C-alpha positions as CSV (number, residue, x, y, z in Angstrom):
1,M,126.9,158.6,154.4
2,Q,125.0,155.5,155.2
3,A,123.2,153.3,152.7
4,G,119.8,154.3,154.1
5,D,120.5,158.0,153.6
6,A,121.6,157.4,150.0
7,F,118.4,155.5,149.3
8,S,116.3,158.1,151.0
9,G,118.0,160.8,148.9
10,F,117.4,158.8,145.7
11,I,113.7,158.3,146.6
12,D,113.4,162.1,147.3
13,N,115.0,162.9,143.9
14,V,112.6,160.4,142.1
15,I,109.6,161.9,143.9
16,D,110.7,165.5,143.0
17,L,111.0,164.4,139.3
18,L,107.6,162.8,139.3
19,N,106.0,165.8,141.0
20,N,107.5,168.1,138.3
21,S,106.4,165.7,135.5
22,I,102.9,165.5,136.9
23,S,102.6,169.3,137.1
24,I,103.6,169.5,133.4
25,L,101.1,166.8,132.5
26,F,98.3,168.6,134.4
27,V,99.1,171.8,132.4
28,L,99.0,169.9,129.1
29,A,95.7,168.2,129.9
30,T,94.2,171.5,130.9
31,I,95.4,173.1,127.6
32,V,93.8,170.2,125.7
33,F,90.6,170.8,127.6
34,I,90.6,174.5,126.9
35,W,91.5,174.0,123.2
36,G,88.5,171.6,123.0
37,L,86.3,174.2,124.7
38,I,87.4,176.9,122.2
39,R,86.7,174.6,119.3
40,Y,83.3,173.6,120.6
41,L,82.1,177.2,121.4
42,N,83.4,178.8,118.2
43,P,80.2,179.5,116.2
44,E,82.1,179.8,112.9
45,D,83.4,176.3,112.8
46,S,81.8,173.4,111.0
47,T,80.1,170.5,112.7
48,E,83.2,168.4,112.2
49,K,85.3,170.9,114.3
50,I,82.6,171.1,116.9
51,S,82.6,167.3,117.2
52,E,86.4,167.4,117.4
53,G,86.2,170.0,120.2
54,R,83.7,167.8,122.1
55,T,86.2,164.9,121.8
56,Y,89.0,167.1,123.2
57,I,86.9,168.2,126.1
58,V,86.0,164.6,127.0
59,Y,89.6,163.5,126.7
60,G,90.8,166.4,128.8
61,I,88.3,165.7,131.5
62,I,89.1,162.0,131.6
63,T,92.8,162.6,131.6
64,L,92.6,165.2,134.4
65,F,90.4,162.9,136.5
66,F,92.7,159.9,135.9
67,M,95.9,161.9,136.7
68,Y,94.3,163.4,139.8
69,T,93.3,160.0,141.1
70,V,96.7,158.4,140.5
71,W,98.4,161.5,142.1
72,A,96.2,161.2,145.2
73,I,96.8,157.4,145.5
74,A,100.6,158.0,145.1
75,I,100.5,160.6,147.9
76,M,98.6,158.3,150.2
77,I,101.1,155.5,149.6
78,S,104.0,157.8,150.0
79,E,102.7,159.2,153.2
80,S,102.0,155.8,154.6
81,I,105.4,154.4,153.7
82,F,107.7,157.4,154.2
83,S,106.0,159.2,157.1
84,N,108.1,160.1,160.1
């Protein structure tokens, strides 16, 4: 095994780990967004809980947008560096 193959294998492992981590973070951000939506739309809650729900919705949207942007940039960089 050559040093280049070992490095390429290491990079592939790191990319796989990051892809799995990003998927988990997308799911968590989506859950936060949905939780905020439920809190916001529940008519029995007080105005404090509605405000809290609105905050969760905003944080969920911002987090999803930020993560998607970083993920897209990482893919572009990865494709430009490691393309065959």
